[in-house]
C-alpha positions in Angstrom: -13.3 12.3 12.6 -13.5 11.2 9.0 -10.5 13.1 7.4 -8.8 10.4 5.4 -9.0 9.0 1.9 -7.5 5.5 1.3 -6.1 4.8 -2.2 -5.7 1.1 -2.8 -3.3 0.4 -5.7 -4.3 -2.8 -7.5 -3.0 -2.5 -11.0 -0.5 -5.4 -11.1 -0.6 -7.9 -13.9 0.3 -10.9 -11.8 2.6 -12.4 -14.4 4.3 -14.7 -11.8 0.9 -15.9 -10.6 -0.7 -16.6 -13.9 -3.6 -14.2 -13.3 -4.1 -10.8 -11.5 -2.9 -11.5 -8.0 -5.4 -9.0 -6.5 -8.3 -11.3 -7.5 -6.8 -14.6 -6.3 -8.7 -16.2 -3.5 -7.4 -16.5 0.1 -9.6 -18.6 2.2 -12.5 -18.1 -0.2 -12.2 -14.3 -0.6 -10.3 -12.3 -3.2 -7.1 -10.6 -2.0 -8.2 -7.2 -3.0 -11.5 -7.6 -1.3 -9.7 -8.3 2.0 -7.7 -5.1 1.6 -10.8 -3.1 1.0 -12.5 -4.5 4.0 -9.5 -3.7 6.2 -9.9 0.0 5.4 -13.7 -0.1 5.8 -13.1 -0.9 9.5 -11.1 2.3 10.1 -13.5 5.0 11.4 -11.1 7.8 10.2 -11.4 6.6 6.5 -14.2 8.6 4.8 -13.5 7.5 1.2 -11.8 4.6 -0.5 -10.5 4.7 -4.1 -9.4 1.5 -5.8 -7.1 1.8 -8.7 -7.1 -1.3 -10.9 -7.6 -2.8 -14.4 -10.9 -2.4 -16.0 -11.8 -6.1 -15.7 -11.3 -6.0 -11.9 -13.3 -2.8 -11.7 -16.2 -4.4 -13.6 -16.3 -7.2 -10.9 -15.8 -5.1 -7.8 -18.1 -2.2 -8.8 -21.1 -4.6 -8.6 -20.3 -5.4 -5.0 -19.1 -2.0 -3.7 -21.4 0.8 -4.6 -19.7 3.2 -2.1 -16.2 2.9 -3.5 -14.7 5.1 -6.2 -12.7 3.4 -8.9 -9.9 4.6 -11.2 -8.0 3.0 -14.0 -4.4 1.8 -13.3 -1.5 3.5 -15.0 1.6 1.9 -16.5 3.6 2.4 -13.2 2.8 2.6 -9.5 3.3 6.3 -9.5 1.0 6.8 -12.5 -1.7 4.7 -10.8 -1.4 6.8 -7.7 -1.8 10.0 -9.7 -4.9 8.5 -11.3 -6.2 7.8 -7.9 -5.6 11.3 -6.8 -7.5 12.6 -9.8 -10.5 10.6 -8.7 -10.6 12.7 -5.5 -12.0 15.6 -7.5 -12.4 18.8 -5.6 -12.9 17.0 -2.2 -10.3 17.8 0.4 -9.0 15.3 2.9 -6.4 16.0 5.5 -4.7 12.6 5.1 -4.1 10.1 2.4 -3.3 6.4 3.0 -1.8 4.6 0.0 -2.0 0.8 0.2 -1.0 -2.2 -1.9 -4.1 -4.1 -2.9 -2.0 -7.2 -2.7 -1.5 -6.9 1.1 -4.8 -8.5 2.3 -4.0 -9.0 6.0 -3.2 -5.4 7.1 -4.4 -4.8 10.6 -6.9 -2.1 11.6 -4.7 -0.9 14.4 -1.7 -0.7 12.2 -3.6 1.5 9.7 -4.7 3.7 12.6 -1.2 4.0 14.0 0.2 5.0 10.7 -2.5 7.6 10.2 -1.8 9.0 13.6 1.9 9.3 12.8 1.2 11.0 9.5 -1.1 13.5 11.2 1.7 14.4 13.6 4.8 14.1 11.4 3.4 14.8 7.9 4.5 11.4 6.5 4.6 7.9 7.9 5.4 4.4 6.5 4.3 1.1 8.0 6.8 -1.7 8.1 8.9 -4.1 10.1 12.5 -4.5 11.1 14.5 -6.9 8.9 14.7 -10.4 10.3 17.5 -11.3 7.9 21.1 -10.3 7.5 21.1 -8.3 4.2 24.1 -8.5 1.9 25.0 -5.9 -0.7 26.3 -7.6 -3.8 28.4 -6.6 -6.8 29.1 -8.8 -9.8 27.9 -11.9 -8.1 29.9 -11.5 -4.9 29.1 -9.9 -1.5 30.5 -6.4 -1.4 29.1 -5.4 2.0 27.1 -6.7 4.9 24.5 -4.2 6.1 23.7 -3.5 9.7 20.5 -5.4 10.4 19.5 -3.2 13.4 18.9 -0.2 11.1 17.2 -2.0 8.2 13.5 -1.3 8.0 11.3 -3.3 5.5 8.7 -0.9 4.2 5.1 -2.1 3.9 1.8 -0.2 3.3 -0.2 1.7 4.0 2.1 4.7 3.6 0.3 7.7 5.0 0.7 11.4 4.3 -0.8 14.8 4.9 -2.5 15.4 1.5 -0.6 18.6 0.6 2.8 16.9 1.3 2.1 14.0 -1.1 0.7 16.3 -3.8 3.7 18.5 -3.6 6.1 15.5 -3.9 4.1 14.1 -6.9 4.0 17.5 -8.6 7.8 17.8 -8.4 9.0 14.2 -8.8 5.9 12.4 -10.3 7.9 11.4 -13.4 10.5 9.7 -11.3 10.8 5.9 -11.4 10.1 4.9 -7.8 9.0 1.7 -6.1 7.0 3.6 -3.5 5.8 7.2 -3.1 7.7 7.8 0.2 10.9 8.1 -1.9 9.4 11.1 -3.5 8.4 12.6 -0.2 11.9 12.2 1.1 13.2 14.1 -2.0 11.2 17.2 -1.0 12.9 17.2 2.4 10.1 15.8 4.5 11.2 13.2 7.1 9.2 10.0 6.9 8.3 8.5 10.3 8.5 4.8 10.6 5.7 2.9 12.2 6.3 -0.7 13.3 3.6 -2.9 12.0 3.1 -6.7 11.7 5.0 -9.4 10.0 1.7 -10.9 8.8 1.1 -7.9 6.6 2.6 -9.8 3.6 2.3 -8.9 0.0 1.2 -11.5 -2.5 4.1 -11.8 -5.0 4.8 -15.5 -5.5 2.7 -18.6 -5.2 4.4 -19.4 -1.8 2.9 -16.2 -0.4 -0.6 -17.5 -1.0 0.1 -20.6 1.0 1.4 -18.6 3.9 -1.5 -16.1 3.8 -4.1 -18.9 3.6 -2.6 -20.5 6.7 -2.6 -17.1 8.5 -6.3 -16.5 7.6 -7.3 -19.9 8.9 -5.6 -19.1 12.2 -7.2 -15.8 12.7 -9.9 -15.6 15.4 
């Protein structure tokens, strides 16, 4: 059953890393390449679209002839919209949106998130917070949040295609850090799917050290 298109967002500049983080090497392989290969293992995924800067596309398009590429926009949501445009007239039941800077996402976690989206219309992969989270105001703690109800969203975030398109059509100009916020705004409940703490996002140099160690320990 190949009913899914995966859109991998890899348009970040990597200003904190000194170069585009998606192309940094982890155990000899680019971060983005590991993200692509994770989705290639999922039988349900019929098509992969990578949204990135032109310089990255020039490199990756030589290796992956079966992947569609789209240019990144100025924001995450703009990049996602460019990715959707690359679908053309082809219809897929489900869409999986993934951060290209999350190289160690597990096949089974992707599959579980897709199953949940198929059933509930929208689903987000993530983990429960390990830390006690403080809300602050003007440099002081204003409130301590209840850790047992705090969920740290990861990707992929998976949707029935018509649901995500509807959310983008209505709220696509909204500044949002992830697309599930837009889906929530149209009244669709987003199912949470517990994933793995190893599904880290490359954001700082320290993340590379951790991911390198995790890669070396993988069997």
